[in-house]
N, C-alpha and C positions, 0 to 999 in steps of 0.2 A: 199016425197023427202027431205023436209026441215029438217025433224028429223034426217036422216041419216047424212047429211052434219054436223050438230051440233055435233054429236057424233064423227065424224072423226076429227073435229077441237079441240074438247076437249082432244082427244087421242094425237093429235100432241103437244098440250101445255103441257101435262104431260110428253111426251118424251122429250121435251126441258128442262123442270125442272130436270128430271133424268140425262140428259147429263151435265146440269151445276153442280149438286152435284158430278158427277163422276169426272169432271176436277179439282176440289179442292183438291182432294186426292194427286195430283201429285206436289203440291206446298210445298215441305218439306225443312226446314231451316237446313242446315248442320253446325255444330259448327267449329270454326276454330281450327287447331291443337294446342296442348299445346306448350308453348315457350321451346327452348332448355335449358338443365340444364347449370348453370354457369360453366365456366372453372375452372379446378381444381387449388388450390393454391399451386404453387411450389416455391414461392419466400422465401428465407431464411431471417430470421431477420438480420439486420445489428448491429453488436456489436463492441463497439470501446472503446479505452482509449485514454484520451487526457490530457498530452502528452502520446504517446506511448513508450517512453523510459525515464527512470530515472537514476540519479547518486546519490547513498545514502551512508552515512557513516555507518561503521559497527555498528549495534545496533540502527541506527537513522531511521528517517521516511521520506517519500516522498509523494506528493500529485498528483493524477491523477483521472480526473473525468470519471467515467464509465457510458456508455450510451448504450441502446438497443432499437431499433425501428424496426416495422414491417408494411408492407402494409395492413395487417388485423389487427394485434394486437398481441403483446407478452403475452403469457399465462403462461410461466414458465421461471424464471430467471430474470436477469442474476445471475448465481451463478460463484463464482471465486475460483479456486484452484492454489496454488503456489508451485513450487518444493523447494522454500526455502523462509522463511519468511512468512508474512501473509498480506491479503488485506481486509480492512472493512471500510465502510463509506468514500470511495474515498482517503483512505490512505494506503500507503504501509509501513510496519515495517519490517525492515531488521534484520536477525539474527546477532549475534556477530561472525565475522569471523577472523581467523588468516592470511588469504591472500586475495587478491583482488579476487572477486568472481562474476560470472554472474549468474543472476536468472531470472525465467520466470513465470508469472501469465497468466493463461488462463480463460477467461470468456465465458460462454456458456448461450444462450437463445433459446427458441423455441416458436412456434405458435400453433394455434389449429390444424393445418394440420400436426404437427409433423416435420415440417421443422426446422432444427437446425442451428444456426449461431454462430460463435465464433470470438473472439477478443483476442489479445496478448498484454501483457505488458512486456517489457524487462528492466531488472534493472542491473545496475553496482554497486556492493557493494564494497566500498573502505575500505580497512583494517584500523583500528583504530591504530593511531601511537603514542598516547599519553601515556607515562607511569603512573602508579599509584603513587601517593604521599605518602611517608612513613616518618613518624616523631616519635621521642621518646619525652617523657614528664616526668621530665624536660629535655630540650635539651642541657643543660649546663654540665659541668663537675661535677660528683657527687662523693663525698668521701665516701668510704665504708671501715668499719673496717674488718680486717681479719676474714673471716668466718661469717660475718654478711649478713643480707638480707635487701634490700631497695625495696621500691616500684618504679617501672620503667614501665610507660605505653608506648606502641607502638601502633600506628595506620597506617593503609593503606587505602587511598581513591582513587577510580578510577571513572573517569567521565562518564563511561558507566555501569561498574560493581557494582558501589558503594563500600561499605565496603568490604575489603579483610582482610584475615587472613595472616599476614606476618610471615615469618620464620626468627628466630633470632639466630645468632651463636655469641659466645664470645670467645675471645682469652683465657681468664682465667675465672673460675667460669662458672655459668649456669643461664640460663634465663628460668622462668616458664611462658609460654604463657597463661596458664589457669588463672593464679593469677596476671599476670603482675608484677612479682618481679625478681630482680637479686640477686643471692647469690654468694658472693665472696669466693674464696678458702681460706684455712687456710694457711697462710704464716709466716714464721719465721722472715721475714724481709720485709721493704717496698719494693714495686715493682713499676715498671713503669705503666703508665696509661693502662688501660684495655679498649680495644675497642669491642664494640658489634655492629654488623651489621644486620640490618633488611631488608629482601628482600620480595617483593611481585610481583606476576605476574598476569596480568589480562588475560581475555579468548582470546584476541588477540595475546598473547604472548609477550606483552610489560613488 
């Protein structure tokens, strides 16, 4: 009888060991779910000129600071296009105009998500009102013999356009603009003073 009881006890111990091993298979660790993706970037870059309006003389320049910022970062630009004149290095350069004119420059910048932002600079261009300065040299009365030719230089200078080519008309005789000479007509008698008039017009119509 003692031998049988020992075998039953041994079998019971083995059964407990198997049961313990079987219970450990149910203890499985489940990994947490992945985090949700970040929200899409839909914010446009902020593009601005400071100041946003300028008044510039014809052919002149004006300063405006261009800036572009983005919540993530600007990847392209800002690039500037103007319907009249040019903009570079925070400086607007106006064209020469014959009448008061309005111009617009538009700056564009974009980010990595292809969001695009724009800013506008508005320019009032004032027509240049200063006439060119025209002068003869010598500027005093010049005595010329009948049919003779003398050197007579004429210049025209404009504060915006620079050197201009004047048009010269004379009451008598002729003026050669290429050689800067005046040739008197052939006369049978002395005549009154001859007046030559030089005229120059700049790009603004002065």
